C-alpha positions, 0 to 999 in steps of 0.5 A: 531672253529668260536667262537674263532674269533667271538663274540656271536652275529656274531657267532649266526648269522653265525649259522643261515646263515649255517642253511639256506644252508643245503638242505631241501630235504636231511632233508625230505629224512631222515624223509621219510627213518625213516617213511618207516621203521616204516611202514614196522616194520623195525629197525632204528639204529643210530651211531656216536662218540663224539658229534655225538654220543651224537646226536645219543643218543638224536635223538634216544630218541626223535624219540622213545618218541617224535613221539607219543602223551602223550595219546598214552603212557598209552593206547598202541594203537600206533605202535612205531618206532623201534629205537636204538642208538648203542652208548649207550651199554657201556660195549659192546662197551668197550669189542669190543674196548678193545679186538678187536679194536675200529673200530669194536664197531658198526659193531659187534652190527649190526651183532647181531641185524640188518636185511635186510631192516633196516636203519642205520643212521651214523653221522660223522662230518668228514665223515672219522671215521673208526668205522662209515665207517666199519659199513656202509660198512657192512650194505650196503653189507647186505641189509640195507638202509644207511643214512650218516649225515656229515659236512666238505667235507663229507669225505668217508661217503658221498660217501659210504652212500646211502643217505646223509644229508650234512652240508658244513662247516668246524666247528665241533661244528656248524655242530653238532648243525645243525644236531641236529636242523634238527633232531628236525624237523624230530621228529616233522614231525614224530609226525605229521605222527605218533602221530597225525594219529589216525590209531590204532595198528593192 
């Protein structure tokens, strides 16, 4: 927790430095993966715990709405990104967590909803959350594309996911901040490719 030892200005400066360290190709690759699903009418699923779970919900909302222009909301002329955050089905999560174990709260939803060719975006700062790893293992075995978003050393997720956006920093709060900053660029990039493209719905 760098904010324990750093005052506000040096803390913010450090965040800026860490933003410059991430690989822009990894950010672009995640945007491309989502756009590929859009083009193929496949589903995008997003998962995470705690702050990463909040980022999953935020990213899902932003992509689903922010990839469109305002004029597309009413006239229904644009195909939309099919995206769902599996962090938001609270009764389902509690049922699986209480009855069968918290490590199954995401994978069991995928078993109901996912199909080969879909994309699973798995966000885990540590890269070692059991429920994240179990979902990615299942997705890999059932023909989904998997994309990890990690921090610290990347943990098991960085090796398990087919692609990864990695933030090499041992501060969970800043890792989550950088993930969200990258996600906001991706939303803008998808808006450029989808919202600003005048090709109508087929």
